[in-house]
N, C-alpha and C positions, 0 to 999 in steps of 0.2 A: 761598756754596751753605755751603762749610764754617764758616764763623761762625753761620748758621744751621742746621744741622747741631748744633754746639756748643751754642748755647742753649737748642735743644730736644731735648737727648738722652735726659733724665730721660723722655720721652714711648715712647722704646723700651720698658722695663720693666714701666710703667704697661700701655702694650697689650698685653703679652705675658700680664701678668696677668689685664686683664681679658677678653680674648679668651673664653679657656677659659669663665668662666661665663657669657659670652652663650653661646656654643655648647649648656652645657649646660642653662638655662635655657630656650632654643626647645623642647626636644622635651616639658619638663616642664609649660611654658604650654598645649603644642600639645594632651598629652593630659587636661588639664584642661578643658580647651574642647570635646573632643570628644563631653563628658556630654550637651552640647546643642546642637552643631552638626555640618553635616557634616566628613566627615573632609580633606579638601582644604583648604576654607577654616578651620576651624582652625587647619593648618601653616601658610598663606599668612599669617594674621595673625597668628600668634607669632612667624613670623619677622619680619616687617613692625616688630614692637613690639621683639623683641630688638636687632634694628639699630639702630632709635632710640636706645635706650635706652641701646647701646654707643657710638653718636656722640656724644650729651646727654653723658655720663659725660667723655668724652677733651675734648670742646670744654673741659667745668667745668675740667678736670687743666690742658691746656695754656694757657687764659687764666689762673690764679691761680698758676701757673710762676715762679717767682723769675728774671729772666733781670740774668747781670751782677754785679759785688759791690756796686756802688753802695747799691740797694736805695730810692733814691729815687724815685719817679714825676716823672712832668714832661707836662705840658699842652700843649696845640697847638691852638686851637681855628679857626685858619685853615685853609679847603676848600681844598683842591689842593696844598698845601704840601709834605706827603707822598709824595703823586701826582709832582707836579714834580719831587720831589729824589729818586726812584725811579726817573725815565727821565732823569738827569744822567748824566755820565761815570761822575761816584763813585758810583754808588746802584745798589741792588737790585732787580733788578723780582721776587725771591723773595718777597720781605713782601708788594707790592700781591698777588701771586699766593697770597698763604695766607691774607688777610684773605678775598679771593675765595671761598676753598672753605673757610673754616672752617663758614657754615653751608649752604654747597650742599645737603652731605648731609639736613639736616634738612627744608630747603625742596621738596627731594623727597618724603618719606616720611611729613611728617605731615599731608599732604592725602589721600595713600590712609585714612587712619584717623579724621581729622577734619574733616565735613563743613562744618563753618562757615570753614576756613581754605581752601578750595575756588576761591578767587579770587586772581590775583595782585597787586592789591590790599591785599586782608588779610594773603596775606603777606607781602609786603613791611613793611605796620604793624607784625606781630609780628616780623620780623628786626630792626626797626628799636627798637623796645622794650627787645628783648633786647640787640640790641647797646648800645644805652646802658646799659642796668644793667650789663654785663660791662664795658663802659669805665671807670665810674662804681664799678665794684667796685675793677678795679685799679688806679685811682687811690688810692681809700681804704686799701687794704691793702699800698702800696709793697713791688709789686713790681720795680722798675726795668722799667717797663716806661712807652711813651710813650703816654698816654690823645690822641687825636687824635679830629678827627671825621671824616678818612678813612676810617678804620677803620672807622667805625659808614657808611658811605658804601655802600665794599667790602663788608661783611659782608651789607649789605640786597640789593646788589646778587647779592652770590651765593647769598644764600637765593630769590630770586626767579628767577633762572638756574635753579636746581634745580627750584623748583616748574613751569617752564615747560618742564624737557624729559620732568619726567615727569607732564606735563598730562594727557596720551589714558589715563594709565591710571590713573588720580582714581577710577573706579566699579569698577575690577578686583576688589576687596574688599570691593565693600557686603556688605550678606547676601540670601541669595538670597531671593526672595519667597515668601512664605508656599503652600502650596501648596492648594488648593481642595478640599475634602470633600464629595462627590455624597453626597446624604442620599436614599435612595429615597423618593421619595413613596408614603405610605398612607393606606390607605383612613380620611376617620372615621367615627366608629360615630355617628349622631345621638343615637339613642337606641334602648335596648337592650331586647326582648320581655320581657314581665314573664312571669316565671315562673308559670305552672299548676298550685297546691298542689290535691291532690285529697285530700279530709277522709275518713275511711273513715264507711260510714254508722254504726257505734256509736256513736262519738265526738259525729256531729253527734246523733244523737237524745240522748243525755245531755245534751251540753253547748249546745247550739244551739239545740235545740228550741223550747226555754221564750222563748229572746231572741228569736228570728226568729214564735214564732206564740205572743205570750203566752196567749190561750185554754187552748191545753194546757197551764196549770199544772193 
């Protein structure tokens, strides 16, 4: 446990700096969404988005932070080797628990906002791709970490576990259905009655008499 804390001590100041920004962005994002959405829905969605961005930022910082002084990454492609070593007498279960919990919050939060990820299979595939990219980046930038197949499997299992725990609330933040507007029935006018214009007698005699009765000319 002490070795794990020494390896990731840098996450404490990073978290202390990132957390106030997330707490500040939550009400600002909610206030912007209240212009076109209900207040409760805008506040809830803004909170989930802020939490997801915070977790993603912390995960990115965690996986790219150098460990040790060697600065050389190692590659372990044997499935189950790290897990077996963790359960041995001189192993550490905290490494396994940390890999399981790494993507667990994102697996729980992302289906609340992304409908395309609302199946455990899609969450597992997305976590698998993300974990492969993370492990590959660790190996390329040489941060002194071990790029292993077990880390990918544990990260995928953790994201799937988080999605399973939040499965009942996936539709809680869906946009509210539109309220139907009732338009009162109006009487349709088929044909308006013609206007009856009365022409004065003097005008009729002077202008239209010759037209109506040519013999009067």
